[in-house]
ZAMARGU-4260 file (C-alpha; in steps of 0.2 Angstrom, whole numbers, plus 5000, padded with zeros to 4 digits):
<rodrens>
0) 5002/4999/5002 | 5007/5016/4996 | 5011/5025/5012 | 5005/5040/5009 | 4988/5033/5007
5) 4991/5021/5022 | 4993/5035/5035 | 4978/5044/5030 | 4967/5029/5032 | 4975/5027/5048
10) 4973/5044/5053 | 4953/5043/5048 | 4952/5027/5059 | 4962/5036/5074 | 4946/5050/5071
15) 4934/5039/5072 | 4939/5028/5088 | 4944/5043/5096 | 4925/5050/5095 | 4930/5064/5081
20) 4913/5064/5073 | 4904/5078/5066 | 4889/5082/5080 | 4873/5092/5076 | 4868/5104/5092
25) 4847/5100/5098 | 4836/5115/5099 | 4830/5114/5115 | 4812/5122/5119 | 4814/5132/5136
30) 4794/5137/5141 | 4797/5155/5149 | 4784/5160/5157 | 4779/5181/5154 | 4776/5191/5169
35) 4764/5203/5168 | 4764/5219/5175 | 4749/5225/5187 | 4744/5241/5189 | 4732/5254/5198
40) 4730/5270/5201 | 4725/5283/5215 | 4719/5302/5216 | 4732/5313/5224 | 4725/5331/5228
45) 4740/5338/5229 | 4741/5334/5210 | 4724/5344/5206 | 4723/5362/5197 | 4708/5370/5192
50) 4707/5383/5181 | 4693/5394/5176 | 4694/5407/5164 | 4681/5420/5163 | 4677/5433/5146
55) 4677/5453/5149 | 4675/5469/5136 | 4668/5467/5118 | 4686/5461/5113 | 4682/5444/5126
60) 4699/5447/5136 | 4701/5432/5147 | 4704/5433/5165 | 4711/5415/5175 | 4709/5411/5191
65) 4707/5395/5203 | 4702/5387/5216 | 4713/5384/5232 | 4703/5368/5238 | 4696/5355/5229
70) 4687/5340/5237 | 4685/5325/5227 | 4680/5305/5231 | 4690/5295/5220 | 4689/5276/5216
75) 4705/5273/5220 | 4715/5256/5217 | 4707/5256/5202 | 4717/5244/5188 | 4706/5256/5173
80) 4718/5274/5174 | 4701/5284/5170 | 4690/5272/5181 | 4697/5281/5195 | 4689/5295/5192
85) 4673/5289/5183 | 4659/5293/5195 | 4669/5303/5207 | 4660/5317/5217 | 4668/5333/5220
90) 4665/5349/5230 | 4672/5364/5228 | 4671/5379/5243 | 4670/5396/5234 | 4677/5403/5247
95) 4694/5397/5240 | 4692/5406/5221 | 4710/5414/5219 | 4710/5423/5205 | 4728/5431/5208
100) 4720/5448/5210 | 4716/5451/5232 | 4703/5468/5224 | 4693/5458/5214 | 4692/5440/5223
105) 4681/5451/5237 | 4670/5457/5222 | 4666/5439/5214 | 4664/5429/5230 | 4650/5442/5237
110) 4644/5449/5223 | 4642/5435/5209 | 4642/5421/5220 | 4635/5427/5234 | 4619/5433/5226
115) 4616/5415/5220 | 4604/5404/5229 | 4614/5389/5239 | 4632/5391/5231 | 4645/5394/5246
120) 4649/5377/5236 | 4649/5371/5217 | 4647/5353/5218 | 4645/5339/5205 | 4653/5322/5197
125) 4659/5314/5185 | 4648/5305/5174 | 4660/5297/5161 | 4677/5298/5159 | 4685/5289/5146
130) 4701/5292/5133 | 4686/5298/5118 | 4680/5313/5132 | 4671/5314/5148 | 4653/5318/5156
135) 4651/5332/5171 | 4640/5335/5178 | 4639/5353/5189 | 4629/5360/5202 | 4628/5378/5206
140) 4613/5392/5211 | 4600/5375/5215 | 4603/5369/5196 | 4612/5354/5191 | 4619/5354/5173
145) 4630/5342/5162 | 4645/5346/5151 | 4654/5334/5137 | 4671/5339/5136 | 4689/5334/5129
150) 4701/5326/5139 | 4718/5322/5137 | 4731/5310/5142 | 4752/5310/5144 | 4757/5296/5156
155) 4746/5298/5171 | 4742/5318/5170 | 4722/5319/5164 | 4715/5335/5158 | 4695/5340/5154
160) 4692/5351/5147 | 4676/5360/5144 | 4665/5376/5141 | 4649/5381/5153 | 4635/5394/5152
165) 4632/5402/5169 | 4615/5405/5159 | 4611/5387/5161 | 4611/5389/5180 | 4600/5406/5178
170) 4617/5415/5183 | 4612/5431/5172 | 4609/5441/5190 | 4625/5437/5199 | 4633/5440/5180
175) 4625/5460/5181 | 4627/5462/5199 | 4646/5457/5196 | 4646/5469/5182 | 4639/5484/5194
180) 4654/5483/5204 | 4667/5479/5191 | 4658/5491/5179 | 4677/5503/5176 | 4685/5484/5174
185) 4671/5477/5162 | 4669/5493/5150 | 4678/5494/5134 | 4687/5507/5123 | 4668/5506/5114
190) 4657/5512/5130 | 4652/5494/5132 | 4649/5483/5148 | 4651/5466/5146 | 4653/5450/5154
195) 4652/5437/5145 | 4642/5420/5153 | 4653/5407/5145 | 4667/5400/5155 | 4679/5389/5151
200) 4686/5376/5162 | 4703/5366/5163 | 4705/5353/5177 | 4720/5345/5177 | 4728/5329/5190
205) 4741/5317/5188 | 4736/5301/5198 | 4747/5289/5208 | 4753/5274/5197 | 4757/5257/5207
210) 4763/5241/5200 | 4768/5224/5205
</rodrens>
């Protein structure tokens, strides 16, 4: 036998005898349990701001303010962030009104809300709330009225926007009363004393999210 051929045959036999054969990795199927995060949401009164914007003069100049106290009974511990506020009741003391003007605030409290019936507090309920919008029922001057509004969401922050009309609450006498004591501020260059009955409302709150 040719010496080179003999050496090749010997080497091949050695490799087979020593387990040098080609091995194939076998795929191992492993079942991985998916961890599902469970989260709940709660209401935080310190993270809630209500801004109202009224309008004066023929040119419709906005005047904004807030209420320093807003009492809300929410559905804490809900898995759906909208469910925390859907059905929630609220109570706003008129005495906490803050328009950033110490002269104007007493006039609004006494000559506007003071003219109304049973309106030391503004009360109501969030009738419904979802990413598509919401409905809130407001009670003021002994009258309840429902308004639809827009909902904006940024993370855990929910903002509800709507516009109310004081005429719906028989509020024209209160508007006229405030117009008298604020005549100088509500009269424009056209000589017209004007306070619009429409008021824009924006409520912004950031919920507390807890996950396990």
